[in-house]
mmCIF file of the C-alpha atoms, coordinates in Angstrom:
data_MODEL
# 
_entry.id   MODEL 
# 
loop_
_atom_site.group_PDB 
_atom_site.id 
_atom_site.type_symbol 
_atom_site.label_atom_id 
_atom_site.label_alt_id 
_atom_site.label_comp_id 
_atom_site.label_asym_id 
_atom_site.label_entity_id 
_atom_site.label_seq_id 
_atom_site.pdbx_PDB_ins_code 
_atom_site.Cartn_x 
_atom_site.Cartn_y 
_atom_site.Cartn_z 
_atom_site.occupancy 
_atom_site.B_iso_or_equiv 
_atom_site.pdbx_formal_charge 
_atom_site.auth_seq_id 
_atom_site.auth_comp_id 
_atom_site.auth_asym_id 
_atom_site.auth_atom_id 
_atom_site.pdbx_PDB_model_num 
ATOM 1  C CA . MET A 1 1  ? -14.352 9.998  -10.089 1.00 0.00 ? 1  MET A CA 1 
ATOM 2  C CA . LEU A 1 2  ? -11.930 10.805 -7.249  1.00 0.00 ? 2  LEU A CA 1 
ATOM 3  C CA . SER A 1 3  ? -10.657 8.052  -5.158  1.00 0.00 ? 3  SER A CA 1 
ATOM 4  C CA . GLU A 1 4  ? -11.726 8.127  -1.440  1.00 0.00 ? 4  GLU A CA 1 
ATOM 5  C CA . GLU A 1 5  ? -8.079  9.104  -0.625  1.00 0.00 ? 5  GLU A CA 1 
ATOM 6  C CA . MET A 1 6  ? -7.658  11.628 -3.073  1.00 0.00 ? 6  MET A CA 1 
ATOM 7  C CA . LEU A 1 7  ? -11.049 13.146 -2.220  1.00 0.00 ? 7  LEU A CA 1 
ATOM 8  C CA . TYR A 1 8  ? -9.927  13.335 1.360   1.00 0.00 ? 8  TYR A CA 1 
ATOM 9  C CA . GLU A 1 9  ? -6.675  14.879 0.574   1.00 0.00 ? 9  GLU A CA 1 
ATOM 10 C CA . ARG A 1 10 ? -7.738  17.402 -1.879  1.00 0.00 ? 10 ARG A CA 1 
ATOM 11 C CA . THR A 1 11 ? -10.606 18.477 0.618   1.00 0.00 ? 11 THR A CA 1 
ATOM 12 C CA . LYS A 1 12 ? -7.901  18.806 3.524   1.00 0.00 ? 12 LYS A CA 1 
ATOM 13 C CA . GLU A 1 13 ? -5.786  21.009 1.228   1.00 0.00 ? 13 GLU A CA 1 
ATOM 14 C CA . ALA A 1 14 ? -8.631  22.863 0.221   1.00 0.00 ? 14 ALA A CA 1 
ATOM 15 C CA . LEU A 1 15 ? -9.609  23.708 3.808   1.00 0.00 ? 15 LEU A CA 1 
ATOM 16 C CA . ARG A 1 16 ? -6.162  24.484 4.732   1.00 0.00 ? 16 ARG A CA 1 
ATOM 17 C CA . CYS A 1 17 ? -6.138  27.184 2.019   1.00 0.00 ? 17 CYS A CA 1 
ATOM 18 C CA . ALA A 1 18 ? -9.403  28.464 3.051   1.00 0.00 ? 18 ALA A CA 1 
ATOM 19 C CA . ARG A 1 19 ? -8.131  28.974 6.625   1.00 0.00 ? 19 ARG A CA 1 
ATOM 20 C CA . LEU A 1 20 ? -4.920  30.889 4.975   1.00 0.00 ? 20 LEU A CA 1 
ATOM 21 C CA . LEU A 1 21 ? -7.165  32.905 2.995   1.00 0.00 ? 21 LEU A CA 1 
ATOM 22 C CA . GLU A 1 22 ? -9.480  33.587 6.217   1.00 0.00 ? 22 GLU A CA 1 
ATOM 23 C CA . LEU A 1 23 ? -12.440 32.498 4.354   1.00 0.00 ? 23 LEU A CA 1 
ATOM 24 C CA . ASP A 1 24 ? -15.848 31.839 6.167   1.00 0.00 ? 24 ASP A CA 1 
ATOM 25 C CA . THR A 1 25 ? -16.425 28.181 5.356   1.00 0.00 ? 25 THR A CA 1 
ATOM 26 C CA . SER A 1 26 ? -19.801 28.178 6.814   1.00 0.00 ? 26 SER A CA 1 
ATOM 27 C CA . LYS A 1 27 ? -21.032 30.457 4.064   1.00 0.00 ? 27 LYS A CA 1 
ATOM 28 C CA . GLN A 1 28 ? -22.529 28.281 1.176   1.00 0.00 ? 28 GLN A CA 1 
ATOM 29 C CA . PHE A 1 29 ? -20.951 30.210 -1.421  1.00 0.00 ? 29 PHE A CA 1 
ATOM 30 C CA . ILE A 1 30 ? -17.491 29.360 -0.022  1.00 0.00 ? 30 ILE A CA 1 
ATOM 31 C CA . ARG A 1 31 ? -18.390 25.941 0.340   1.00 0.00 ? 31 ARG A CA 1 
ATOM 32 C CA . THR A 1 32 ? -19.522 25.690 -3.273  1.00 0.00 ? 32 THR A CA 1 
ATOM 33 C CA . CYS A 1 33 ? -16.131 27.072 -4.153  1.00 0.00 ? 33 CYS A CA 1 
ATOM 34 C CA . LEU A 1 34 ? -14.346 24.430 -2.193  1.00 0.00 ? 34 LEU A CA 1 
ATOM 35 C CA . SER A 1 35 ? -16.290 21.615 -3.572  1.00 0.00 ? 35 SER A CA 1 
ATOM 36 C CA . ALA A 1 36 ? -15.566 22.782 -7.176  1.00 0.00 ? 36 ALA A CA 1 
ATOM 37 C CA . CYS A 1 37 ? -12.139 23.126 -6.232  1.00 0.00 ? 37 CYS A CA 1 
ATOM 38 C CA . VAL A 1 38 ? -11.814 19.631 -4.969  1.00 0.00 ? 38 VAL A CA 1 
ATOM 39 C CA . ALA A 1 39 ? -13.867 18.092 -7.844  1.00 0.00 ? 39 ALA A CA 1 
ATOM 40 C CA . ASP A 1 40 ? -11.914 19.692 -10.585 1.00 0.00 ? 40 ASP A CA 1 
ATOM 41 C CA . LYS A 1 41 ? -9.203  16.844 -11.253 1.00 0.00 ? 41 LYS A CA 1 
ATOM 42 C CA . ARG A 1 42 ? -7.616  19.478 -13.895 1.00 0.00 ? 42 ARG A CA 1 
ATOM 43 C CA . ILE A 1 43 ? -6.513  21.593 -10.760 1.00 0.00 ? 43 ILE A CA 1 
ATOM 44 C CA . HIS A 1 44 ? -3.315  20.179 -9.360  1.00 0.00 ? 44 HIS A CA 1 
ATOM 45 C CA . ILE A 1 45 ? -3.502  19.796 -5.608  1.00 0.00 ? 45 ILE A CA 1 
ATOM 46 C CA . ASN A 1 46 ? -0.696  22.330 -5.033  1.00 0.00 ? 46 ASN A CA 1 
ATOM 47 C CA . ASN A 1 47 ? -2.816  25.027 -7.011  1.00 0.00 ? 47 ASN A CA 1 
ATOM 48 C CA . ILE A 1 48 ? -5.868  24.490 -5.082  1.00 0.00 ? 48 ILE A CA 1 
ATOM 49 C CA . GLY A 1 49 ? -5.173  27.645 -2.955  1.00 0.00 ? 49 GLY A CA 1 
ATOM 50 C CA . GLU A 1 50 ? -4.490  29.908 -5.914  1.00 0.00 ? 50 GLU A CA 1 
ATOM 51 C CA . VAL A 1 51 ? -7.570  28.842 -7.751  1.00 0.00 ? 51 VAL A CA 1 
ATOM 52 C CA . LEU A 1 52 ? -9.638  29.477 -4.642  1.00 0.00 ? 52 LEU A CA 1 
ATOM 53 C CA . SER A 1 53 ? -8.637  32.707 -4.011  1.00 0.00 ? 53 SER A CA 1 
ATOM 54 C CA . HIS A 1 54 ? -9.281  33.744 -7.819  1.00 0.00 ? 54 HIS A CA 1 
ATOM 55 C CA . SER A 1 55 ? -12.585 31.535 -7.510  1.00 0.00 ? 55 SER A CA 1 
ATOM 56 C CA . ILE A 1 56 ? -13.740 34.108 -5.004  1.00 0.00 ? 56 ILE A CA 1 
ATOM 57 C CA . ALA A 1 57 ? -13.764 37.124 -7.585  1.00 0.00 ? 57 ALA A CA 1 
ATOM 58 C CA . TYR A 1 58 ? -14.613 35.121 -10.724 1.00 0.00 ? 58 TYR A CA 1 
ATOM 59 C CA . PRO A 1 59 ? -16.541 31.844 -9.682  1.00 0.00 ? 59 PRO A CA 1 
ATOM 60 C CA . SER A 1 60 ? -18.274 31.033 -12.782 1.00 0.00 ? 60 SER A CA 1 
ATOM 61 C CA . LYS A 1 61 ? -15.073 29.842 -14.721 1.00 0.00 ? 61 LYS A CA 1 
ATOM 62 C CA . LEU A 1 62 ? -14.372 27.726 -11.624 1.00 0.00 ? 62 LEU A CA 1 
ATOM 63 C CA . LEU A 1 63 ? -17.976 26.053 -11.452 1.00 0.00 ? 63 LEU A CA 1 
ATOM 64 C CA . ALA A 1 64 ? -17.922 25.623 -15.030 1.00 0.00 ? 64 ALA A CA 1 
ATOM 65 C CA . GLY A 1 65 ? -14.595 24.034 -15.071 1.00 0.00 ? 65 GLY A CA 1 
ATOM 66 C CA . ALA A 1 66 ? -15.871 21.663 -12.242 1.00 0.00 ? 66 ALA A CA 1 
ATOM 67 C CA . TYR A 1 67 ? -18.981 20.869 -14.096 1.00 0.00 ? 67 TYR A CA 1 
ATOM 68 C CA . GLU A 1 68 ? -17.166 20.134 -17.285 1.00 0.00 ? 68 GLU A CA 1 
ATOM 69 C CA . SER A 1 69 ? -14.925 17.577 -15.633 1.00 0.00 ? 69 SER A CA 1 
ATOM 70 C CA . SER A 1 70 ? -17.723 15.841 -13.915 1.00 0.00 ? 70 SER A CA 1 
ATOM 71 C CA . GLU A 1 71 ? -19.404 12.558 -14.966 1.00 0.00 ? 71 GLU A CA 1 
ATOM 72 C CA . LEU A 1 72 ? -22.704 13.854 -15.210 1.00 0.00 ? 72 LEU A CA 1 
ATOM 73 C CA . HIS A 1 73 ? -21.629 16.425 -18.084 1.00 0.00 ? 73 HIS A CA 1 
ATOM 74 C CA . ARG A 1 74 ? -19.954 13.559 -19.914 1.00 0.00 ? 74 ARG A CA 1 
ATOM 75 C CA . SER A 1 75 ? -23.138 11.555 -19.904 1.00 0.00 ? 75 SER A CA 1 
ATOM 76 C CA . ILE A 1 76 ? -25.333 14.478 -20.912 1.00 0.00 ? 76 ILE A CA 1 
ATOM 77 C CA . THR A 1 77 ? -23.003 15.873 -23.872 1.00 0.00 ? 77 THR A CA 1 
ATOM 78 C CA . PRO A 1 78 ? -23.692 13.027 -26.094 1.00 0.00 ? 78 PRO A CA 1 
ATOM 79 C CA . VAL A 1 79 ? -27.261 13.179 -25.743 1.00 0.00 ? 79 VAL A CA 1 
ATOM 80 C CA . LEU A 1 80 ? -27.378 16.919 -26.420 1.00 0.00 ? 80 LEU A CA 1 
ATOM 81 C CA . GLU A 1 81 ? -25.301 16.516 -29.618 1.00 0.00 ? 81 GLU A CA 1 
ATOM 82 C CA . LYS A 1 82 ? -27.374 13.673 -30.955 1.00 0.00 ? 82 LYS A CA 1 
ATOM 83 C CA . LEU A 1 83 ? -30.735 15.542 -30.280 1.00 0.00 ? 83 LEU A CA 1 
ATOM 84 C CA . SER A 1 84 ? -29.299 18.888 -31.615 1.00 0.00 ? 84 SER A CA 1 
ATOM 85 C CA . GLN A 1 85 ? -28.659 17.363 -34.915 1.00 0.00 ? 85 GLN A CA 1 
# 
């Protein structure tokens, strides 16, 4: 989980990049991509703009990456593995 300060800084950077890319942040798809960029801790804050620009064309990779790094995924995976045996 991101600290409140880190969440704020990453969100601010994502919105700055969205403005530079002239993205319509009122659209749900764009907001989802922004949220995924902020949530995926594997994306360095300096790379959020680059990842955001690529995510518009290839959103599934970004969204899967953000989900894979989430606490929900980490809690579900062991249960899936146990029940799959």
